[in-house]
C-alpha positions in Angstrom: 0.0 0.0 0.0 1.3 3.4 -0.9 2.0 6.1 1.9 -0.9 8.2 1.0 -3.3 5.2 0.9 -2.0 4.2 4.5 -2.7 7.7 5.7 -6.3 7.8 4.3 -7.1 4.3 5.6 -5.8 5.1 9.2 -7.8 8.4 9.2 -10.9 6.6 8.1 -10.7 3.8 10.6 -9.9 6.3 13.4 -13.2 8.2 12.5 -15.1 4.9 12.9 -13.8 4.7 16.5 -11.5 1.8 16.2 -8.7 1.5 18.7 -5.0 2.0 17.7 -4.3 -1.7 18.0 -7.4 -2.6 15.9 -6.4 -0.1 13.2 -2.9 -1.4 13.2 -4.2 -4.9 12.7 -6.5 -3.7 9.8 -3.8 -1.8 8.0 -1.1 -4.2 8.7 1.5 -1.9 10.4 2.8 -1.1 13.8 0.9 0.8 16.5 3.5 3.5 16.4 2.9 3.9 12.7 -0.7 4.5 13.4 0.1 7.2 16.0 2.5 9.0 13.6 -0.1 9.2 10.8 -2.7 10.4 13.1 -0.4 13.2 14.3 0.0 14.4 10.6 -2.0 17.3 9.3 -1.4 16.4 5.6 -0.8 13.4 3.4 2.8 12.3 3.9 5.2 12.8 0.8 7.5 10.0 -0.1 11.2 10.9 0.3 14.0 8.8 -1.0 16.4 8.1 1.8 19.2 7.0 -0.4 20.1 9.2 -3.4 19.6 7.5 -6.7 22.7 7.2 -8.8 21.9 8.8 -12.2 23.6 8.3 -15.5 25.0 11.8 -15.1 26.7 11.1 -11.8 30.0 9.8 -13.4 30.3 13.1 -15.4 29.4 15.7 -12.7 33.1 16.2 -11.7 34.1 16.7 -15.4 31.2 19.2 -15.9 32.3 21.3 -12.9 36.0 21.3 -14.1 34.9 22.4 -17.6 32.9 25.3 -16.2 35.6 26.3 -13.8 38.1 26.4 -16.7 35.8 28.6 -18.7 35.1 31.2 -16.0 34.1 34.1 -16.1 32.3 32.7 -19.3 29.7 30.0 -19.2 29.5 26.8 -21.5 26.0 26.0 -22.7 24.5 22.7 -21.7 24.1 21.8 -25.3 27.8 22.0 -25.9 28.6 19.9 -22.7 26.1 17.3 -23.7 28.0 16.7 -26.9 31.3 16.4 -24.9 30.0 13.9 -22.4 28.3 11.8 -24.9 31.8 11.4 -26.5 32.8 10.2 -23.0 30.1 7.6 -22.7 27.1 9.4 -21.3 23.9 7.8 -22.3 21.3 10.1 -20.7 19.2 12.9 -21.9 19.7 16.6 -22.3 17.0 17.6 -19.8 18.9 15.8 -16.9 22.1 17.7 -17.8 20.3 21.0 -17.9 18.8 20.4 -14.5 22.3 19.8 -13.1 23.6 22.9 -14.8 20.8 25.0 -13.2 22.1 23.9 -9.9 25.4 25.4 -10.6 24.0 28.7 -12.0 20.5 29.8 -12.0 19.2 30.6 -15.4 18.9 34.4 -16.2 15.6 35.7 -17.5 15.6 36.1 -21.2 15.5 39.7 -22.5 12.4 40.3 -24.7 13.2 41.9 -28.1 11.1 42.8 -31.1 12.7 41.1 -34.3 12.2 42.3 -37.7 12.2 39.8 -40.5 13.6 40.3 -43.9 12.7 38.8 -47.3 14.9 36.1 -48.9 18.2 37.4 -50.3 17.5 40.8 -48.9 19.9 41.5 -46.1 23.2 40.2 -44.7 24.3 41.5 -41.3 28.1 41.7 -40.7 30.3 42.4 -37.6 33.7 41.9 -36.1 34.1 40.1 -32.8 37.2 40.8 -30.9 38.5 37.7 -28.8 42.1 38.7 -27.9 44.4 41.7 -28.1 48.1 42.0 -27.6 51.0 40.4 -29.5 48.8 37.5 -30.9 45.5 39.2 -31.7 42.4 37.0 -32.5 39.2 38.5 -34.2 36.3 36.9 -36.0 34.5 38.1 -39.1 30.9 37.1 -38.6 28.1 37.3 -41.2 24.5 36.1 -40.8 21.8 36.1 -43.3 18.6 38.0 -42.3 16.1 35.4 -43.5 17.7 32.0 -43.0 20.1 32.9 -40.1 22.7 30.8 -41.9 26.1 32.1 -40.7 29.8 32.4 -41.9 32.7 32.9 -39.5 36.4 33.6 -40.4 39.1 34.1 -37.8 41.8 36.7 -38.6 44.6 38.6 -36.9 43.6 42.0 -38.0 40.6 44.1 -39.0 42.2 46.1 -41.9 39.9 46.9 -44.9 41.8 44.5 -47.2 41.1 41.7 -44.7 37.5 42.8 -44.6 37.1 42.6 -48.3 38.6 39.2 -48.5 36.3 37.9 -45.8 33.3 39.3 -47.7 34.3 37.5 -50.9 34.8 34.2 -49.1 31.5 34.7 -47.2 29.5 35.2 -50.5 31.1 32.2 -52.0 30.1 30.2 -49.0 26.5 31.5 -49.2 26.3 30.9 -52.9 25.5 34.5 -53.9 25.5 38.1 -53.0 22.6 39.7 -51.0 21.0 43.1 -52.1 22.1 44.9 -48.8 24.7 44.4 -46.2 24.2 45.9 -42.7 27.1 47.3 -40.6 27.7 49.4 -37.5 30.1 52.3 -37.6 33.3 50.4 -38.3 35.9 52.8 -39.8 36.7 50.4 -42.6 33.3 50.9 -44.0 32.3 54.4 -43.1 34.7 57.3 -42.3 32.1 59.8 -41.3 28.3 59.8 -40.9 26.1 62.4 -42.5 29.1 64.4 -44.0 27.2 65.5 -47.0 23.8 65.7 -45.4 21.4 63.5 -43.4 21.9 60.0 -44.5 24.7 60.9 -46.8 27.8 59.4 -45.4 31.5 59.5 -46.4 32.3 55.9 -47.1 35.7 54.3 -47.2 36.6 54.8 -50.9 38.2 51.4 -51.3 35.4 49.5 -49.6 32.7 51.5 -51.5 34.3 50.5 -54.7 34.2 46.9 -53.7 30.5 47.1 -52.7 29.6 48.6 -56.2 31.7 45.9 -57.9 29.9 43.2 -55.9 26.5 44.6 -56.4 25.3 45.3 -52.8 24.2 48.4 -51.0 25.9 49.4 -47.8 23.5 49.9 -45.0 24.3 51.4 -41.5 22.8 50.8 -38.1 21.2 53.7 -36.3 23.7 55.6 -34.0 24.1 53.9 -30.6 21.7 51.1 -31.7 23.8 48.1 -32.2 20.7 45.8 -31.8 19.6 47.1 -35.2 21.8 44.2 -36.5 20.4 42.0 -33.7 20.7 38.7 -35.7 24.4 38.8 -36.1 24.8 40.3 -32.6 22.9 37.3 -31.1 25.0 35.0 -33.3 28.1 36.6 -31.9 27.2 35.7 -28.3 26.3 32.1 -29.6 29.8 31.9 -31.3 31.5 33.0 -28.0 29.6 30.6 -25.7 29.2 27.5 -27.9 32.4 27.6 -29.8 35.2 29.9 -28.7 34.9 29.4 -24.8 34.7 25.6 -24.9 37.6 25.3 -27.5 39.8 27.9 -25.9 39.3 26.6 -22.4 40.1 23.1 -23.5 43.4 24.1 -25.2 44.0 26.3 -22.1 43.9 23.1 -19.9 46.7 21.7 -22.0 48.7 24.9 -21.8 48.0 25.8 -25.4 46.6 29.1 -27.0 44.0 29.1 -29.8 45.4 30.5 -33.1 44.0 31.6 -36.3 44.8 28.4 -38.3 43.3 26.2 -35.5 40.2 28.3 -35.1 39.5 28.3 -38.8 39.8 24.6 -39.1 37.5 24.1 -36.0 34.9 26.7 -36.9 34.3 25.4 -40.5 33.4 22.0 -39.0 31.4 23.6 -36.2 29.3 25.8 -38.7 28.7 22.7 -40.9 27.8 20.2 -38.2 26.3 22.5 -35.3 25.6 26.1 -35.9 23.8 25.8 -39.3 22.2 22.5 -38.5 20.7 23.4 -35.1 17.0 24.4 -34.9 17.1 28.2 -34.6 15.1 29.5 -31.6 13.3 32.1 -33.5 12.6 30.5 -36.8 12.2 26.9 -35.3 14.0 25.7 -38.5 17.6 24.8 -39.3 19.4 27.7 -40.9 21.0 25.3 -43.5 17.5 24.2 -44.6 16.3 27.9 -44.9 19.5 28.9 -46.7 18.7 26.3 -49.4 15.5 28.1 -50.2 17.2 31.6 -50.0 20.0 30.9 -52.4 17.9 31.4 -55.6 17.0 34.8 -54.4 20.7 36.0 -54.1 22.5 37.8 -56.8 25.2 36.1 -58.8 28.8 36.2 -57.6 31.0 38.9 -59.1 34.4 38.3 -60.4 37.2 38.7 -57.8 37.7 42.4 -56.9 41.0 43.7 -58.4 41.0 47.1 -56.8 44.2 48.7 -55.7 44.8 47.6 -52.0 46.5 51.1 -51.4 43.1 52.5 -52.4 41.5 50.4 -49.7 42.9 52.6 -47.1 41.7 56.0 -46.1 43.3 58.5 -48.2 45.3 61.0 -46.3 45.5 64.7 -47.5 48.2 64.9 -50.1 51.2 66.8 -48.9 51.5 70.3 -50.2 54.1 70.6 -52.9 57.1 72.5 -51.6 57.0 76.3 -52.6 59.9 76.6 -55.1 62.6 78.7 -53.5 64.4 81.2 -55.6 67.7 80.1 -56.9 70.6 81.8 -55.1 73.0 83.0 -57.7 76.5 83.4 -56.3 78.3 85.9 -58.4 82.1 85.6 -58.2 83.5 89.1 -58.1 86.7 89.0 -60.3 89.8 90.1 -58.5 91.0 93.3 -59.8 93.9 92.9 -62.2 97.2 94.3 -61.0 98.1 97.6 -62.7 100.4 97.2 -65.4 103.4 99.7 -65.5 105.7 100.5 -68.4 109.1 98.7 -68.3 110.9 102.0 -68.1 109.4 102.6 -64.6 111.0 99.2 -63.4 114.4 100.2 -64.8 114.4 103.6 -63.2 113.5 102.1 -59.9 116.4 99.6 -60.1 119.0 102.3 -60.9 117.8 104.4 -58.0 118.2 101.4 -55.6 121.7 100.6 -56.9 122.8 104.3 -56.6 121.7 104.2 -52.9 123.7 101.1 -52.2 127.0 102.6 -53.8 126.7 105.9 -51.6 
């Protein structure tokens, strides 16, 4: 008999006026058990005295170690689930998430209004800076507005020539060029906003030439409103949590540092097998599947841009030509020629000297 059934039976027999001993005999329990149940004010709840060993128990130490190595960042449960499955875990994701909640309470999700775009209409682009210093590490992130399919490339600088190369490879990966590309105020795209009037910006000459060559229109976020490009911003956080932090922390545990080559090799596989194959939280579809329907709406790929790399840098004001200085003419003043005297003068002078000596 279940505990709640025992409680109800004892209470019922007690109302009929049976003694404790008679109730114990009817129910099949000890007299002290009857007394204890009669003293309760509610149905007793069953509590497991011995903690049940779960399928996750063998992996709890590993999970704590991984989260400690990732601090102050946080590794999502979905990422850790893939890791412990490779280590032999046979349980479900819900059990893992329950354990992760015990380590850190879930934060309330921030509500946002999202604007959808037509197929092939918009691409959102952003830089993510992971590391500065002597070995910098940045990521070029591009997310399609309709499908949420993303392209990532790790680089060591954010120069305009690097930006253009990343665009070309992203367009090739997507299979075409969108009609518009959305940016924030990165200096390699726009040098000065509203310079020629409201909405008339001074774009980087080299990058503007590349945009015209490729066939897309440059669009800028509203000032101080980075969430205007919220799709790529949201992906940036997903990239950091689900890719960079787990990989960098794993290498860090071995005393290694993530470099550009390793990051690009790993992120290509992660995009193909994880990021673009997951069910997106907003669309409830896989980005790769939606991208397949979006490709026919993209513009054709342009030929590789052959613009001058030097022109892809902001042009500084040309130095003023030096004012020609007047030539300094040095006139050599001819030495005055010695006065020429008749020969008779020298003879007379010589005779005078000789007469003086004889006297």
